[in-house]
C-alpha positions in Angstrom: 14.6 -1.3 -19.0 11.5 0.4 -20.2 7.7 -0.2 -20.8 7.3 2.4 -23.5 9.1 4.1 -26.0 13.0 3.0 -25.6 16.0 3.9 -26.8 18.3 1.2 -28.9 20.0 -1.1 -26.4 17.3 -0.6 -23.5 15.3 -3.8 -22.9 11.6 -3.8 -22.3 10.4 -5.1 -19.2 8.0 -7.7 -20.7 11.2 -9.0 -22.6 13.2 -9.1 -19.6 10.6 -11.2 -17.8 10.0 -13.6 -20.7 13.9 -14.0 -21.1 14.1 -14.9 -17.1 11.3 -17.7 -18.1 12.6 -19.0 -20.8 15.9 -19.4 -18.9 13.7 -21.2 -16.2 12.1 -23.6 -18.9 15.7 -24.6 -20.1 17.2 -25.4 -16.9 14.3 -26.4 -14.7 15.3 -24.4 -12.1 13.5 -20.9 -10.8 15.5 -18.2 -9.6 15.5 -17.7 -5.7 16.2 -13.8 -5.5 15.9 -11.2 -8.6 18.0 -8.1 -7.2 18.1 -5.4 -9.5 21.0 -3.1 -9.8 19.0 -0.2 -11.4 17.3 3.1 -10.4 13.7 3.1 -9.1 13.2 -0.4 -10.1 11.3 -0.9 -6.5 7.9 0.0 -8.2 4.6 -1.5 -8.1 4.6 -2.0 -11.9 7.7 -3.6 -12.6 7.4 -5.8 -9.4 4.2 -7.3 -11.0 5.7 -7.6 -14.3 8.4 -9.6 -12.9 6.4 -11.5 -10.1 6.5 -14.9 -11.8 10.5 -14.9 -12.2 11.7 -15.5 -8.8 10.7 -15.8 -5.4 11.7 -12.7 -3.6 13.2 -9.4 -5.8 15.5 -7.0 -4.2 15.3 -3.4 -5.6 15.5 0.2 -4.9 12.9 3.0 -4.7 15.6 5.8 -5.4 18.1 6.3 -7.5 21.4 3.9 -7.3 24.0 6.4 -7.6 26.9 4.2 -8.9 25.2 0.8 -9.3 27.1 -0.8 -6.7 25.7 -3.4 -4.7 28.6 -4.5 -2.5 29.4 -8.2 -3.7 32.4 -8.5 -1.5 29.9 -8.6 1.1 27.0 -10.2 -0.2 28.6 -13.6 -1.2 30.2 -14.1 1.8 27.2 -13.6 4.1 25.3 -15.6 1.2 28.0 -18.6 1.9 27.4 -17.9 5.7 23.6 -18.1 5.4 23.7 -21.2 3.3 26.1 -23.3 5.6 23.5 -22.3 8.5 20.7 -23.7 6.4 19.1 -20.2 6.5 15.9 -20.2 3.9 15.7 -18.1 0.8 13.9 -15.1 2.7 16.7 -14.5 5.1 19.3 -14.7 2.7 17.3 -11.9 0.6 16.9 -9.8 3.9 20.7 -10.2 4.6 21.2 -8.7 1.2 19.2 -5.7 2.1 20.8 -5.0 5.1 24.1 -4.7 3.7 23.3 -2.5 1.3 20.6 -0.6 1.6 21.6 2.3 3.9 24.4 4.4 1.9 25.0 7.1 0.1 25.3 5.0 -3.3 22.1 3.1 -2.5 20.0 5.2 -0.3 16.7 2.8 -0.7 16.7 -1.0 -0.3 13.7 -3.3 -0.5 12.8 -6.8 -0.4 9.6 -7.7 -2.2 7.8 -11.5 -1.7 6.5 -12.0 -5.5 4.2 -14.3 -4.0 2.3 -11.4 -2.3 1.8 -9.1 -5.6 -1.4 -10.6 -6.6 -3.0 -9.5 -3.3 -1.6 -6.0 -3.7 -3.0 -5.8 -7.0 -6.1 -6.6 -5.5 -6.1 -4.0 -3.0 -5.1 -1.4 -5.8 -8.4 -2.3 -7.5 -10.3 -1.8 -4.2 -8.3 1.5 -3.8 -9.5 2.7 -7.0 -12.6 1.6 -6.7 -13.3 3.5 -3.7 -11.6 7.1 -5.4 -14.0 6.6 -8.0 -16.8 6.4 -6.1 -15.8 9.1 -3.5 -17.4 12.3 -3.3 -14.7 14.2 -1.7 -13.6 17.1 -3.5 -11.6 16.7 -6.2 -8.7 19.4 -5.5 -8.3 17.7 -2.1 -7.6 14.2 -4.0 -5.4 15.6 -6.3 -3.2 17.1 -3.1 -2.0 13.5 -2.2 -0.9 12.6 -5.5 1.0 15.6 -5.6 2.8 15.5 -2.0 3.6 11.9 -1.7 6.9 11.1 -1.0 8.8 11.0 -4.3 11.5 9.0 -6.0 12.3 10.4 -9.4 8.7 10.4 -11.0 7.6 7.8 -8.7 5.5 8.0 -5.3 6.1 5.9 -2.3 2.9 4.0 -2.1 2.7 3.4 1.7 3.6 7.0 2.3 0.6 7.9 -0.2 -2.1 5.6 1.8 -0.9 6.3 4.8 -1.7 10.1 4.2 -4.8 9.0 3.3 -5.7 7.5 6.7 -4.2 9.8 8.9 -5.7 13.1 6.7 -8.5 15.3 8.7 -9.9 16.8 5.8 -10.8 13.4 4.0 -14.4 12.0 5.5 -14.7 9.2 3.0 -14.2 6.3 5.6 -14.3 3.9 2.7 -11.3 5.5 1.4 -9.6 5.7 4.3 -10.6 1.9 5.3 -8.9 0.9 1.4 -6.0 2.7 2.0 -5.7 0.9 5.2 -6.1 -2.4 3.6 -3.0 -1.4 1.4 -0.9 -0.6 4.0 -1.9 -4.1 5.9 -0.8 -5.8 2.5 2.4 -4.4 2.4 3.2 -5.7 5.5 3.5 -9.0 4.1 4.9 -8.1 0.5 7.8 -5.6 1.5 9.7 -8.2 3.9 12.7 -6.0 4.7 13.7 -2.3 3.8 16.6 -0.1 4.6 17.6 3.5 4.1 19.5 6.2 4.3 18.7 8.9 6.6 17.9 11.1 3.9 15.3 8.8 2.3 13.4 8.2 5.8 10.1 8.6 4.5 9.5 5.6 2.6 7.6 2.1 3.1 9.8 0.0 0.6 7.6 0.2 -2.5 6.7 3.0 -5.1 3.9 3.2 -7.8 3.4 5.9 -10.4 0.4 8.1 -9.4 -1.5 10.6 -11.7 1.2 13.4 -12.5 -1.3 15.7 -15.0 2.1 15.8 -17.1 1.7 12.6 -19.1 1.1 12.8 -22.6 -2.2 10.4 -23.7 0.5 8.4 -26.1 2.8 7.7 -22.9 0.0 6.7 -20.8 -1.6 4.3 -23.4 1.6 2.0 -23.1 1.3 2.9 -19.5 -2.0 0.7 -19.5 -0.4 -2.1 -21.0 1.1 -3.3 -18.2 -0.1 -6.7 -16.5 -1.0 -4.9 -13.0 -3.2 -2.3 -14.9 -5.2 -5.5 -16.2 -5.1 -6.9 -12.9 -6.3 -3.6 -11.0 -8.9 -2.4 -14.1 -10.4 0.0 -11.4 -6.9 1.7 -10.2 -6.6 2.2 -13.8 -9.3 3.6 -14.6 -8.9 6.0 -11.7 -5.4 6.9 -12.9 -6.8 7.7 -16.3 -9.7 10.0 -15.0 -7.0 12.1 -12.8 -4.3 12.2 -15.6 -7.0 13.5 -18.0 -8.6 16.0 -15.5 
C-alpha cells in the first residue's frame, strides 16, 4: 500500500480507503475494527487517511516479520468478548493484548479513529510553533534525526517527549504544543503492546523531515489528507526537508 509511486499490484491507500467506504455504502454496515497485517501502518498519515472506514484501527509501528496475527487466539477471544457483551473498544484492546509483544509482531497499537481530527489539529499547532520558533535550526534538526525510528518513520510520542524534556530548548511555546500532542495521544492510542526491544514507543509514528527525500516524492506526500488538514505541519516539514 502506497501513496506515491507504486509497483504493479500495490494499492494506493486512497484507493483502499475508497474501497472500504464503497462496501459500507453498498451494505449499510460500517466496520467496527480495521486491523492491518502489514508493516509500519500505525502511522499518523495512514490513520488519518483511513479514519472514516471504521471505529478502531489496529496496526504496527514496526515491521511485522511474518504477517501473522494469531487468529487461533483472536477469534475465540472475540467470541468470548461478544458473549459477555463487551463493547468494540474492549474487543479491539484484547486483540492488541494477544498479539503485540512477540518477535513476529513487536509492536501493536489500537487507535481511536474518531480522535484523528484532534491529532491533526495538535500537529498543525506544533508545526506553527516550529515555524515561529527562534531556536537554533540545528538544535531542532536533532530531534528529527534522533527520535525512535521504525523503518523510515519516527515515534510521534517519543519525539514530543524529547522536546518537552530537553534542557537546551528554551522555547516554551514549542514545549507546550508538544505537550498538547502527548495529551491528545492519551485519547487517540487506546491500547499498545510492544516486545522488550521495542520499548521506546507511544503507539503511533509520523514521517518527520529526513533531508533525504527527493522533491518529487515529497510533492506526493503533501497530497495526503492530514497534510491538507495540518497545513502548518506540512509547511514546517517542507522547510526542514528542503534545508
